[in-house]
N, CA, C and O of each residue as an XYZ file, in Angstrom:
344
protein
N      99.658   -175.968    109.174
C      99.305   -174.722    109.848
C      99.332   -173.578    108.832
O     100.280   -173.455    108.057
N      98.313   -172.763    108.839
C      98.206   -171.634    107.931
C      98.986   -170.454    108.511
O      98.804   -170.090    109.673
N      99.854   -169.863    107.694
C     100.627   -168.720    108.139
C      99.790   -167.448    107.988
O      99.221   -167.201    106.925
N      99.717   -166.659    109.032
C      98.933   -165.424    109.001
C      99.797   -164.259    108.525
O     101.020   -164.369    108.437
N      99.141   -163.149    108.223
C      99.864   -161.932    107.845
C     100.799   -161.500    108.958
O     101.910   -161.040    108.693
N     100.363   -161.643    110.199
C     101.188   -161.270    111.347
C     102.444   -162.135    111.386
O     103.539   -161.631    111.635
N     102.289   -163.437    111.141
C     103.438   -164.347    111.114
C     104.424   -163.943    110.022
O     105.635   -163.935    110.239
N     103.894   -163.609    108.849
C     104.753   -163.216    107.729
C     105.523   -161.938    108.042
O     106.701   -161.822    107.705
N     104.857   -160.979    108.685
C     105.538   -159.747    109.066
C     106.647   -160.030    110.075
O     107.730   -159.450    109.990
N     106.382   -160.912    111.018
C     107.379   -161.267    112.034
C     108.601   -161.927    111.402
O     109.714   -161.779    111.908
N     108.405   -162.650    110.308
C     109.537   -163.259    109.614
C     110.419   -162.197    108.964
O     111.634   -162.370    108.868
N     109.812   -161.104    108.518
C     110.559   -160.011    107.891
C     111.383   -159.272    108.945
O     112.567   -159.005    108.739
N     110.758   -158.947    110.060
C     111.433   -158.241    111.152
C     110.641   -158.498    112.427
O     109.474   -158.120    112.527
N     111.265   -159.129    113.379
C     110.548   -159.489    114.617
C     110.130   -158.276    115.436
O     109.327   -158.405    116.360
N     110.661   -157.101    115.114
C     110.312   -155.881    115.854
C     109.120   -155.133    115.281
O     108.657   -154.165    115.883
N     108.610   -155.562    114.124
C     107.479   -154.877    113.501
C     106.300   -154.846    114.476
O     105.944   -155.860    115.077
N     105.711   -153.674    114.616
C     104.526   -153.525    115.461
C     103.276   -153.640    114.603
O     103.259   -153.208    113.451
N     102.243   -154.219    115.170
C     100.972   -154.363    114.458
C      99.862   -153.681    115.249
O      99.977   -153.469    116.456
N      98.799   -153.348    114.551
C      97.655   -152.684    115.166
C      96.624   -153.743    115.557
O      96.125   -154.470    114.698
N      96.310   -153.830    116.825
C      95.373   -154.833    117.331
C      94.013   -154.728    116.661
O      93.446   -153.641    116.543
N      93.498   -155.874    116.223
C      92.151   -155.936    115.665
C      92.058   -155.665    114.181
O      90.971   -155.731    113.607
N      93.179   -155.361    113.548
C      93.146   -155.001    112.133
C      93.894   -155.991    111.235
O      94.348   -155.620    110.153
N      94.022   -157.229    111.670
C      94.764   -158.230    110.886
C      94.254   -158.345    109.456
O      95.046   -158.516    108.530
N      92.947   -158.253    109.268
C      92.363   -158.385    107.922
C      92.644   -157.182    107.029
O      92.366   -157.227    105.831
N      93.187   -156.112    107.592
C      93.473   -154.914    106.819
C      94.953   -154.775    106.447
O      95.338   -153.809    105.788
N      95.781   -155.734    106.867
C      97.203   -155.685    106.516
C      97.351   -155.856    105.010
O      96.788   -156.776    104.417
N      98.124   -154.949    104.397
C      98.376   -155.077    102.958
C      99.852   -155.332    102.661
O     100.218   -155.595    101.515
N     100.686   -155.258    103.669
C     102.106   -155.525    103.452
C     102.965   -154.769    104.439
O     102.568   -154.515    105.577
N     104.163   -154.413    103.975
C     105.057   -153.642    104.818
C     105.796   -152.621    103.971
O     105.878   -152.747    102.750
N     106.332   -151.607    104.639
C     107.026   -150.502    103.997
C     108.511   -150.591    104.345
O     108.882   -150.784    105.503
N     109.345   -150.448    103.328
C     110.788   -150.383    103.532
C     111.241   -148.967    103.201
O     110.881   -148.411    102.164
N     112.042   -148.390    104.106
C     112.517   -147.027    103.915
C     114.023   -146.991    104.152
O     114.531   -147.688    105.031
N     114.719   -146.205    103.395
C     116.164   -146.104    103.516
C     116.567   -145.608    104.905
O     116.170   -144.524    105.334
N     117.353   -146.416    105.589
C     117.886   -146.022    106.884
C     116.899   -146.044    108.026
O     117.230   -145.626    109.136
N     115.697   -146.521    107.781
C     114.664   -146.554    108.820
C     114.097   -147.970    108.936
O     114.216   -148.761    108.000
N     113.481   -148.296    110.075
C     112.930   -149.638    110.258
C     111.778   -149.938    109.298
O     111.083   -149.036    108.830
N     111.602   -151.210    109.024
C     110.450   -151.679    108.252
C     109.207   -151.508    109.112
O     109.257   -151.716    110.324
N     108.085   -151.127    108.492
C     106.844   -150.974    109.253
C     105.688   -151.679    108.554
O     105.644   -151.759    107.326
N     104.762   -152.185    109.346
C     103.550   -152.809    108.814
C     102.707   -151.743    108.139
O     102.675   -150.591    108.573
N     102.020   -152.139    107.064
C     101.170   -151.199    106.328
C      99.748   -151.756    106.240
O      99.540   -152.918    105.892
N      98.788   -150.911    106.558
C      97.376   -151.290    106.590
C      96.589   -150.465    105.586
O      96.961   -149.336    105.264
N      95.504   -151.035    105.097
C      94.539   -150.316    104.262
C      93.649   -149.498    105.208
O      92.864   -150.061    105.971
N      93.779   -148.172    105.151
C      93.041   -147.295    106.062
C      91.532   -147.513    105.968
O      90.849   -147.612    106.987
N      91.020   -147.588    104.745
C      89.573   -147.746    104.571
C      89.087   -149.066    105.155
O      88.006   -149.127    105.741
N      89.885   -150.129    104.998
C      89.513   -151.435    105.560
C      89.512   -151.374    107.088
O      88.650   -151.975    107.730
N      90.464   -150.658    107.668
C      90.491   -150.503    109.132
C      89.205   -149.843    109.622
O      88.613   -150.274    110.611
N      88.781   -148.798    108.922
C      87.550   -148.100    109.321
C      86.341   -149.012    109.143
O      85.433   -149.002    109.974
N      86.320   -149.801    108.067
C      85.228   -150.770    107.868
C      85.173   -151.774    109.018
O      84.088   -152.120    109.486
N      86.318   -152.238    109.469
C      86.362   -153.184    110.596
C      85.757   -152.545    111.840
O      84.955   -153.168    112.535
N      86.140   -151.302    112.118
C      85.581   -150.603    113.276
C      84.083   -150.382    113.138
O      83.352   -150.446    114.126
N      83.619   -150.120    111.916
C      82.203   -149.818    111.675
C      81.299   -151.026    111.877
O      80.076   -150.885    111.868
N      81.868   -152.198    112.057
C      81.052   -153.380    112.373
C      80.450   -153.261    113.767
O      79.420   -153.869    114.059
N      81.103   -152.468    114.635
C      80.655   -152.340    116.022
C      80.199   -150.942    116.409
O      79.855   -150.695    117.565
N      80.196   -150.017    115.434
C      79.781   -148.639    115.719
C      79.368   -147.976    114.418
O      79.519   -148.565    113.347
N      78.857   -146.779    114.494
C      78.460   -146.073    113.275
C      79.707   -145.723    112.464
O      80.817   -145.714    112.995
N      79.519   -145.437    111.186
C      80.642   -145.063    110.325
C      81.310   -143.792    110.845
O      82.538   -143.699    110.856
N      80.530   -142.834    111.267
C      81.100   -141.591    111.796
C      81.939   -141.865    113.043
O      83.049   -141.350    113.175
N      81.406   -142.677    113.954
C      82.160   -143.023    115.158
C      83.412   -143.813    114.809
O      84.460   -143.621    115.426
N      83.312   -144.701    113.824
C      84.467   -145.498    113.398
C      85.569   -144.600    112.853
O      86.744   -144.791    113.168
N      85.191   -143.621    112.037
C      86.186   -142.694    111.486
C      86.844   -141.872    112.589
O      88.065   -141.717    112.615
N      86.028   -141.348    113.499
C      86.574   -140.568    114.607
C      87.499   -141.414    115.478
O      88.578   -140.967    115.864
N      87.074   -142.631    115.783
C      87.891   -143.530    116.590
C      89.216   -143.815    115.888
O      90.280   -143.747    116.503
N      89.143   -144.136    114.590
C      90.351   -144.465    113.835
C      91.344   -143.306    113.851
O      92.517   -143.495    114.171
N      90.876   -142.112    113.508
C      91.790   -140.973    113.407
C      92.390   -140.592    114.760
O      93.558   -140.209    114.826
N      91.625   -140.690    115.817
C      92.141   -140.293    117.130
C      92.952   -141.407    117.783
O      94.066   -141.162    118.247
N      92.415   -142.624    117.828
C      93.020   -143.708    118.611
C      93.993   -144.587    117.839
O      94.880   -145.194    118.438
N      93.845   -144.666    116.529
C      94.714   -145.548    115.752
C      95.761   -144.723    115.009
O      96.954   -144.842    115.286
N      95.332   -143.906    114.088
C      96.264   -143.076    113.341
C      96.976   -142.099    114.275
O      98.135   -141.752    114.050
N      96.297   -141.669    115.294
C      96.865   -140.703    116.236
C      97.808   -141.288    117.267
O      98.309   -140.560    118.124
N      98.062   -142.584    117.205
C      98.944   -143.232    118.170
C     100.336   -143.436    117.577
O     100.495   -144.172    116.603
N     101.320   -142.801    118.148
C     102.713   -142.999    117.747
C     103.390   -143.807    118.835
O     103.401   -143.405    119.998
N     103.958   -144.950    118.459
C     104.614   -145.820    119.439
C     106.066   -146.097    119.049
O     106.610   -147.154    119.369
N     106.676   -145.157    118.368
C     108.080   -145.290    117.989
C     108.267   -145.529    116.504
O     107.320   -145.482    115.719
N     109.522   -145.789    116.137
C     109.889   -145.947    114.724
C     109.157   -147.075    114.013
O     109.030   -147.051    112.789
N     108.677   -148.053    114.752
C     107.978   -149.187    114.141
C     106.456   -148.992    114.075
O     105.726   -149.922    113.733
N     105.985   -147.797    114.398
C     104.550   -147.510    114.334
C     104.032   -147.848    112.931
O     104.614   -147.407    111.940
N     102.948   -148.624    112.835
C     102.405   -148.975    111.517
C     101.984   -147.739    110.715
O     101.722   -146.673    111.272
N     101.930   -147.915    109.397
C     101.418   -146.858    108.528
C     100.088   -147.305    107.940
O      99.767   -148.493    107.926
N      99.323   -146.338    107.455
C      97.986   -146.605    106.933
C      97.883   -146.015    105.532
O      98.053   -144.813    105.332
N      97.604   -146.881    104.575
C      97.625   -146.552    103.149
C      96.274   -146.044    102.665
O      95.225   -146.589    103.008
N      96.324   -144.987    101.860
C      95.155   -144.471    101.165
C      95.494   -144.403     99.688
O      96.471   -143.758     99.307
N      94.707   -145.056     98.854
C      94.945   -145.034     97.411
C      94.425   -143.725     96.822
O      93.429   -143.172     97.286
N      95.113   -143.246     95.800
C      94.645   -142.083     95.056
C      94.301   -142.541     93.642
O      94.905   -143.480     93.122
N      93.331   -141.876     93.024
C      92.943   -142.284     91.663
C      94.121   -142.142     90.697
O      94.916   -141.208     90.797
N      94.213   -143.055     89.794
C      95.250   -143.027     88.770
C      94.677   -142.372     87.523
O      93.947   -143.008     86.762
N      95.003   -141.121     87.316
C      94.460   -140.383     86.158
C      95.413   -140.398     85.005
O      95.119   -139.828     83.954
């Protein structure tokens, strides 16, 4: 049986919350001092996944309002954006 990213996250902490439909965008998890571990997603990949079923503009609007804009407690996933390394 192939272990999925979701399975691996559950092994780290069974309370980790995941974002439905974005399994392919999981890049890992975040550890913070004194706070719960949270799943971490590639923001751009999440928007690309949404854009398969809608325009890029609609995908971005949907992501920012419905995904990034959803707080479901301390285990709410985070979304990573890379910055150029100068």
